[in-house]
N, CA, C and O atoms as a CHARMM CRD file, in Angstrom:
* protein
*
  212
    1    1 MET  N     55.29500 -67.15300 -27.38300 PROA 1      0.00000
    2    1 MET  CA    56.68400 -66.70900 -27.48400 PROA 1      0.00000
    3    1 MET  C     57.21300 -66.34700 -26.09500 PROA 1      0.00000
    4    1 MET  O     56.64200 -65.51400 -25.39100 PROA 1      0.00000
    5    2 GLN  N     58.31000 -66.99100 -25.72400 PROA 2      0.00000
    6    2 GLN  CA    58.91500 -66.73600 -24.41800 PROA 2      0.00000
    7    2 GLN  C     59.72700 -65.44400 -24.44900 PROA 2      0.00000
    8    2 GLN  O     60.49200 -65.22500 -25.38900 PROA 2      0.00000
    9    3 PRO  N     59.57700 -64.58900 -23.44500 PROA 3      0.00000
   10    3 PRO  CA    60.40500 -63.38400 -23.40200 PROA 3      0.00000
   11    3 PRO  C     61.86400 -63.75200 -23.13600 PROA 3      0.00000
   12    3 PRO  O     62.16200 -64.69700 -22.40500 PROA 3      0.00000
   13    4 THR  N     62.74400 -62.99800 -23.73500 PROA 4      0.00000
   14    4 THR  CA    64.17100 -63.26400 -23.54400 PROA 4      0.00000
   15    4 THR  C     64.62000 -62.65600 -22.22400 PROA 4      0.00000
   16    4 THR  O     63.91600 -61.84800 -21.62000 PROA 4      0.00000
   17    5 ALA  N     65.81100 -63.06300 -21.79000 PROA 5      0.00000
   18    5 ALA  CA    66.37300 -62.50900 -20.55300 PROA 5      0.00000
   19    5 ALA  C     66.55300 -61.00400 -20.69900 PROA 5      0.00000
   20    5 ALA  O     66.36800 -60.25100 -19.74300 PROA 5      0.00000
   21    6 GLU  N     66.91400 -60.57300 -21.90300 PROA 6      0.00000
   22    6 GLU  CA    67.11600 -59.13700 -22.15400 PROA 6      0.00000
   23    6 GLU  C     65.79000 -58.37900 -22.02200 PROA 6      0.00000
   24    6 GLU  O     65.74000 -57.29800 -21.43700 PROA 6      0.00000
   25    7 THR  N     64.72400 -58.95700 -22.57100 PROA 7      0.00000
   26    7 THR  CA    63.39900 -58.33800 -22.45800 PROA 7      0.00000
   27    7 THR  C     62.98900 -58.24500 -20.99300 PROA 7      0.00000
   28    7 THR  O     62.48100 -57.21800 -20.54500 PROA 7      0.00000
   29    8 ASN  N     63.21500 -59.32600 -20.25400 PROA 8      0.00000
   30    8 ASN  CA    62.87600 -59.32700 -18.82900 PROA 8      0.00000
   31    8 ASN  C     63.68300 -58.28700 -18.06900 PROA 8      0.00000
   32    8 ASN  O     63.14800 -57.60100 -17.19800 PROA 8      0.00000
   33    9 ALA  N     64.96600 -58.16500 -18.39100 PROA 9      0.00000
   34    9 ALA  CA    65.82500 -57.20300 -17.69800 PROA 9      0.00000
   35    9 ALA  C     65.34700 -55.78200 -17.94500 PROA 9      0.00000
   36    9 ALA  O     65.29000 -54.97600 -17.01600 PROA 9      0.00000
   37   10 SER  N     65.00100 -55.46600 -19.19400 PROA 10     0.00000
   38   10 SER  CA    64.54200 -54.10800 -19.48500 PROA 10     0.00000
   39   10 SER  C     63.17800 -53.85300 -18.85000 PROA 10     0.00000
   40   10 SER  O     62.89600 -52.74100 -18.40300 PROA 10     0.00000
   41   11 ARG  N     62.34200 -54.87400 -18.81300 PROA 11     0.00000
   42   11 ARG  CA    61.04300 -54.73300 -18.15200 PROA 11     0.00000
   43   11 ARG  C     61.24600 -54.48300 -16.65600 PROA 11     0.00000
   44   11 ARG  O     60.55800 -53.65400 -16.06000 PROA 11     0.00000
   45   12 ASN  N     62.19300 -55.20500 -16.05700 PROA 12     0.00000
   46   12 ASN  CA    62.47500 -55.02300 -14.62900 PROA 12     0.00000
   47   12 ASN  C     62.95000 -53.60700 -14.33600 PROA 12     0.00000
   48   12 ASN  O     62.55900 -53.01800 -13.32900 PROA 12     0.00000
   49   13 VAL  N     63.78300 -53.06200 -15.20000 PROA 13     0.00000
   50   13 VAL  CA    64.26300 -51.68900 -15.00500 PROA 13     0.00000
   51   13 VAL  C     63.07900 -50.73000 -15.02400 PROA 13     0.00000
   52   13 VAL  O     62.99800 -49.82100 -14.19800 PROA 13     0.00000
   53   14 GLY  N     62.17200 -50.93000 -15.95800 PROA 14     0.00000
   54   14 GLY  CA    60.98400 -50.08900 -16.04200 PROA 14     0.00000
   55   14 GLY  C     60.10600 -50.22600 -14.80500 PROA 14     0.00000
   56   14 GLY  O     59.59000 -49.23300 -14.29200 PROA 14     0.00000
   57   15 LEU  N     59.93700 -51.44700 -14.33000 PROA 15     0.00000
   58   15 LEU  CA    59.11600 -51.67800 -13.13600 PROA 15     0.00000
   59   15 LEU  C     59.77100 -51.08300 -11.89700 PROA 15     0.00000
   60   15 LEU  O     59.08500 -50.54200 -11.03000 PROA 15     0.00000
   61   16 GLU  N     61.09800 -51.18000 -11.81000 PROA 16     0.00000
   62   16 GLU  CA    61.80500 -50.58500 -10.67300 PROA 16     0.00000
   63   16 GLU  C     61.62200 -49.07500 -10.66400 PROA 16     0.00000
   64   16 GLU  O     61.43200 -48.47400  -9.60700 PROA 16     0.00000
   65   17 ALA  N     61.67900 -48.46400 -11.83500 PROA 17     0.00000
   66   17 ALA  CA    61.48400 -47.01600 -11.92900 PROA 17     0.00000
   67   17 ALA  C     60.06500 -46.64400 -11.50600 PROA 17     0.00000
   68   17 ALA  O     59.86400 -45.66100 -10.79200 PROA 17     0.00000
   69   18 GLN  N     59.08800 -47.42400 -11.94500 PROA 18     0.00000
   70   18 GLN  CA    57.69500 -47.16400 -11.54500 PROA 18     0.00000
   71   18 GLN  C     57.52200 -47.33300 -10.04100 PROA 18     0.00000
   72   18 GLN  O     56.83200 -46.54100  -9.39900 PROA 18     0.00000
   73   19 LEU  N     58.14500 -48.36100  -9.48500 PROA 19     0.00000
   74   19 LEU  CA    58.04100 -48.61600  -8.05200 PROA 19     0.00000
   75   19 LEU  C     58.65700 -47.46700  -7.25500 PROA 19     0.00000
   76   19 LEU  O     58.10800 -47.05700  -6.23200 PROA 19     0.00000
   77   20 GLU  N     59.78700 -46.95000  -7.71800 PROA 20     0.00000
   78   20 GLU  CA    60.40800 -45.80100  -7.05300 PROA 20     0.00000
   79   20 GLU  C     59.47600 -44.59800  -7.09200 PROA 20     0.00000
   80   20 GLU  O     59.37000 -43.86100  -6.11200 PROA 20     0.00000
   81   21 GLN  N     58.80300 -44.39700  -8.21600 PROA 21     0.00000
   82   21 GLN  CA    57.87500 -43.27400  -8.33900 PROA 21     0.00000
   83   21 GLN  C     56.68900 -43.44600  -7.39100 PROA 21     0.00000
   84   21 GLN  O     56.26200 -42.49200  -6.74000 PROA 21     0.00000
   85   22 VAL  N     56.16400 -44.66400  -7.31800 PROA 22     0.00000
   86   22 VAL  CA    55.04900 -44.93800  -6.40600 PROA 22     0.00000
   87   22 VAL  C     55.48400 -44.69600  -4.96000 PROA 22     0.00000
   88   22 VAL  O     54.73500 -44.11500  -4.17400 PROA 22     0.00000
   89   23 ALA  N     56.68100 -45.13700  -4.61400 PROA 23     0.00000
   90   23 ALA  CA    57.18300 -44.94000  -3.25200 PROA 23     0.00000
   91   23 ALA  C     57.33500 -43.45400  -2.94200 PROA 23     0.00000
   92   23 ALA  O     57.00200 -43.00900  -1.84400 PROA 23     0.00000
   93   24 ALA  N     57.83800 -42.68800  -3.91100 PROA 24     0.00000
   94   24 ALA  CA    57.98800 -41.24200  -3.71800 PROA 24     0.00000
   95   24 ALA  C     56.62100 -40.58000  -3.54700 PROA 24     0.00000
   96   24 ALA  O     56.44700 -39.71900  -2.68500 PROA 24     0.00000
   97   25 ASN  N     55.65600 -40.98200  -4.36700 PROA 25     0.00000
   98   25 ASN  CA    54.29900 -40.42700  -4.25600 PROA 25     0.00000
   99   25 ASN  C     53.68100 -40.76500  -2.90300 PROA 25     0.00000
  100   25 ASN  O     53.03600 -39.92200  -2.27900 PROA 25     0.00000
  101   26 LEU  N     53.88100 -41.99800  -2.45400 PROA 26     0.00000
  102   26 LEU  CA    53.32700 -42.41900  -1.17000 PROA 26     0.00000
  103   26 LEU  C     53.95200 -41.61700  -0.03100 PROA 26     0.00000
  104   26 LEU  O     53.25100 -41.17000   0.87600 PROA 26     0.00000
  105   27 ALA  N     55.26200 -41.44000  -0.07900 PROA 27     0.00000
  106   27 ALA  CA    55.93700 -40.65400   0.96000 PROA 27     0.00000
  107   27 ALA  C     55.40000 -39.22900   0.97400 PROA 27     0.00000
  108   27 ALA  O     55.16700 -38.65800   2.03900 PROA 27     0.00000
  109   28 PHE  N     55.20500 -38.65900  -0.20400 PROA 28     0.00000
  110   28 PHE  CA    54.66400 -37.29900  -0.30000 PROA 28     0.00000
  111   28 PHE  C     53.27200 -37.22300   0.33100 PROA 28     0.00000
  112   28 PHE  O     52.97700 -36.30000   1.09000 PROA 28     0.00000
  113   29 LEU  N     52.42200 -38.19700   0.01300 PROA 29     0.00000
  114   29 LEU  CA    51.05700 -38.19900   0.54500 PROA 29     0.00000
  115   29 LEU  C     51.04300 -38.37600   2.06000 PROA 29     0.00000
  116   29 LEU  O     50.22500 -37.76900   2.75000 PROA 29     0.00000
  117   30 VAL  N     51.94300 -39.20200   2.57600 PROA 30     0.00000
  118   30 VAL  CA    52.02500 -39.39900   4.02500 PROA 30     0.00000
  119   30 VAL  C     52.41800 -38.09300   4.70400 PROA 30     0.00000
  120   30 VAL  O     51.84800 -37.72800   5.73300 PROA 30     0.00000
  121   31 VAL  N     53.38700 -37.39200   4.13200 PROA 31     0.00000
  122   31 VAL  CA    53.81300 -36.10300   4.69800 PROA 31     0.00000
  123   31 VAL  C     52.66800 -35.10300   4.64300 PROA 31     0.00000
  124   31 VAL  O     52.42100 -34.38900   5.61500 PROA 31     0.00000
  125   32 GLN  N     51.96600 -35.04400   3.51400 PROA 32     0.00000
  126   32 GLN  CA    50.84200 -34.11200   3.38100 PROA 32     0.00000
  127   32 GLN  C     49.75700 -34.41500   4.41600 PROA 32     0.00000
  128   32 GLN  O     49.22900 -33.50100   5.04900 PROA 32     0.00000
  129   33 ALA  N     49.42900 -35.68000   4.58700 PROA 33     0.00000
  130   33 ALA  CA    48.39600 -36.07700   5.55000 PROA 33     0.00000
  131   33 ALA  C     48.83500 -35.72300   6.96600 PROA 33     0.00000
  132   33 ALA  O     48.03000 -35.26800   7.77900 PROA 33     0.00000
  133   34 HSD  N     50.10300 -35.93400   7.25100 PROA 34     0.00000
  134   34 HSD  CA    50.62300 -35.61900   8.58300 PROA 34     0.00000
  135   34 HSD  C     50.53700 -34.11600   8.84200 PROA 34     0.00000
  136   34 HSD  O     50.13600 -33.68800   9.92400 PROA 34     0.00000
  137   35 ARG  N     50.91700 -33.31900   7.84300 PROA 35     0.00000
  138   35 ARG  CA    50.83600 -31.86000   7.98700 PROA 35     0.00000
  139   35 ARG  C     49.39000 -31.41800   8.17700 PROA 35     0.00000
  140   35 ARG  O     49.10700 -30.54600   8.99900 PROA 35     0.00000
  141   36 ARG  N     48.47800 -32.01800   7.41800 PROA 36     0.00000
  142   36 ARG  CA    47.06800 -31.65900   7.50400 PROA 36     0.00000
  143   36 ARG  C     46.53600 -31.97300   8.90200 PROA 36     0.00000
  144   36 ARG  O     45.80800 -31.17400   9.48900 PROA 36     0.00000
  145   37 ASP  N     46.90400 -33.13800   9.42700 PROA 37     0.00000
  146   37 ASP  CA    46.46700 -33.52300  10.77200 PROA 37     0.00000
  147   37 ASP  C     47.00800 -32.55500  11.81300 PROA 37     0.00000
  148   37 ASP  O     46.28300 -32.15900  12.72600 PROA 37     0.00000
  149   38 ARG  N     48.27200 -32.17000  11.68600 PROA 38     0.00000
  150   38 ARG  CA    48.86100 -31.23300  12.64700 PROA 38     0.00000
  151   38 ARG  C     48.18000 -29.88000  12.55500 PROA 38     0.00000
  152   38 ARG  O     47.98000 -29.20600  13.56600 PROA 38     0.00000
  153   39 SER  N     47.82300 -29.48200  11.33600 PROA 39     0.00000
  154   39 SER  CA    47.13900 -28.20700  11.13000 PROA 39     0.00000
  155   39 SER  C     45.76600 -28.23600  11.80000 PROA 39     0.00000
  156   39 SER  O     45.36100 -27.26600  12.44000 PROA 39     0.00000
  157   40 LYS  N     45.05400 -29.35000  11.65000 PROA 40     0.00000
  158   40 LYS  CA    43.73100 -29.48700  12.27700 PROA 40     0.00000
  159   40 LYS  C     43.84900 -29.42300  13.79500 PROA 40     0.00000
  160   40 LYS  O     43.03900 -28.77800  14.46000 PROA 40     0.00000
  161   41 VAL  N     44.86200 -30.09500  14.34000 PROA 41     0.00000
  162   41 VAL  CA    45.06300 -30.09700  15.79100 PROA 41     0.00000
  163   41 VAL  C     45.35400 -28.68000  16.26300 PROA 41     0.00000
  164   41 VAL  O     44.81500 -28.23800  17.27800 PROA 41     0.00000
  165   42 ALA  N     46.20300 -27.96900  15.53200 PROA 42     0.00000
  166   42 ALA  CA    46.54000 -26.59500  15.91100 PROA 42     0.00000
  167   42 ALA  C     45.29600 -25.71200  15.87200 PROA 42     0.00000
  168   42 ALA  O     45.09000 -24.89200  16.76800 PROA 42     0.00000
  169   43 LYS  N     44.47200 -25.87100  14.84800 PROA 43     0.00000
  170   43 LYS  CA    43.25500 -25.05900  14.72500 PROA 43     0.00000
  171   43 LYS  C     42.26700 -25.38900  15.83600 PROA 43     0.00000
  172   43 LYS  O     41.68900 -24.48200  16.43400 PROA 43     0.00000
  173   44 SER  N     42.06300 -26.67200  16.12100 PROA 44     0.00000
  174   44 SER  CA    41.09900 -27.04900  17.15800 PROA 44     0.00000
  175   44 SER  C     41.59600 -26.60200  18.52900 PROA 44     0.00000
  176   44 SER  O     40.79300 -26.23500  19.38600 PROA 44     0.00000
  177   45 THR  N     42.90400 -26.62900  18.74600 PROA 45     0.00000
  178   45 THR  CA    43.46800 -26.16200  20.01400 PROA 45     0.00000
  179   45 THR  C     43.25000 -24.66600  20.15600 PROA 45     0.00000
  180   45 THR  O     42.92000 -24.17600  21.23600 PROA 45     0.00000
  181   46 LYS  N     43.43700 -23.94000  19.05200 PROA 46     0.00000
  182   46 LYS  CA    43.23900 -22.48600  19.07600 PROA 46     0.00000
  183   46 LYS  C     41.76400 -22.16200  19.34100 PROA 46     0.00000
  184   46 LYS  O     41.46400 -21.25800  20.12100 PROA 46     0.00000
  185   47 VAL  N     40.85700 -22.87800  18.71100 PROA 47     0.00000
  186   47 VAL  CA    39.41800 -22.65900  18.92000 PROA 47     0.00000
  187   47 VAL  C     39.07300 -22.90900  20.38600 PROA 47     0.00000
  188   47 VAL  O     38.33000 -22.13700  20.99300 PROA 47     0.00000
  189   48 ALA  N     39.61000 -23.98500  20.95200 PROA 48     0.00000
  190   48 ALA  CA    39.34200 -24.30600  22.35900 PROA 48     0.00000
  191   48 ALA  C     39.91000 -23.22000  23.26500 PROA 48     0.00000
  192   48 ALA  O     39.26200 -22.82300  24.23400 PROA 48     0.00000
  193   49 ALA  N     41.10100 -22.74000  22.96500 PROA 49     0.00000
  194   49 ALA  CA    41.72600 -21.68800  23.77100 PROA 49     0.00000
  195   49 ALA  C     40.91300 -20.40000  23.67400 PROA 49     0.00000
  196   49 ALA  O     40.72300 -19.70700  24.67400 PROA 49     0.00000
  197   50 ASP  N     40.43500 -20.08000  22.47600 PROA 50     0.00000
  198   50 ASP  CA    39.63600 -18.86000  22.27700 PROA 50     0.00000
  199   50 ASP  C     38.31500 -18.94600  23.04600 PROA 50     0.00000
  200   50 ASP  O     37.86300 -17.95400  23.61900 PROA 50     0.00000
  201   51 SER  N     37.70400 -20.11500  23.05700 PROA 51     0.00000
  202   51 SER  CA    36.40300 -20.24300  23.72200 PROA 51     0.00000
  203   51 SER  C     36.55500 -20.24900  25.24300 PROA 51     0.00000
  204   51 SER  O     35.60400 -19.94700  25.96400 PROA 51     0.00000
  205   52 ASN  N     37.73900 -20.59000  25.72700 PROA 52     0.00000
  206   52 ASN  CA    37.97500 -20.59900  27.17600 PROA 52     0.00000
  207   52 ASN  C     38.26600 -19.21500  27.72900 PROA 52     0.00000
  208   52 ASN  O     38.16400 -18.99800  28.93700 PROA 52     0.00000
  209   53 SER  N     38.62900 -18.27200  26.86200 PROA 53     0.00000
  210   53 SER  CA    38.99400 -16.94600  27.36500 PROA 53     0.00000
  211   53 SER  C     37.81900 -15.99500  27.41800 PROA 53     0.00000
  212   53 SER  O     37.97500 -14.84200  27.82000 PROA 53     0.00000
């Protein structure tokens, strides 16, 4: 049975919504990873500064 144009259109809307959610999740994870990396750099810099004094 061939899907109708209407079925395809509604499926596309659902897939677009899922894709938007995946993109939002990916953006969130990238921001979290970036913050984590900056936090590690700040901590390692502080440790180095403490050991130099």
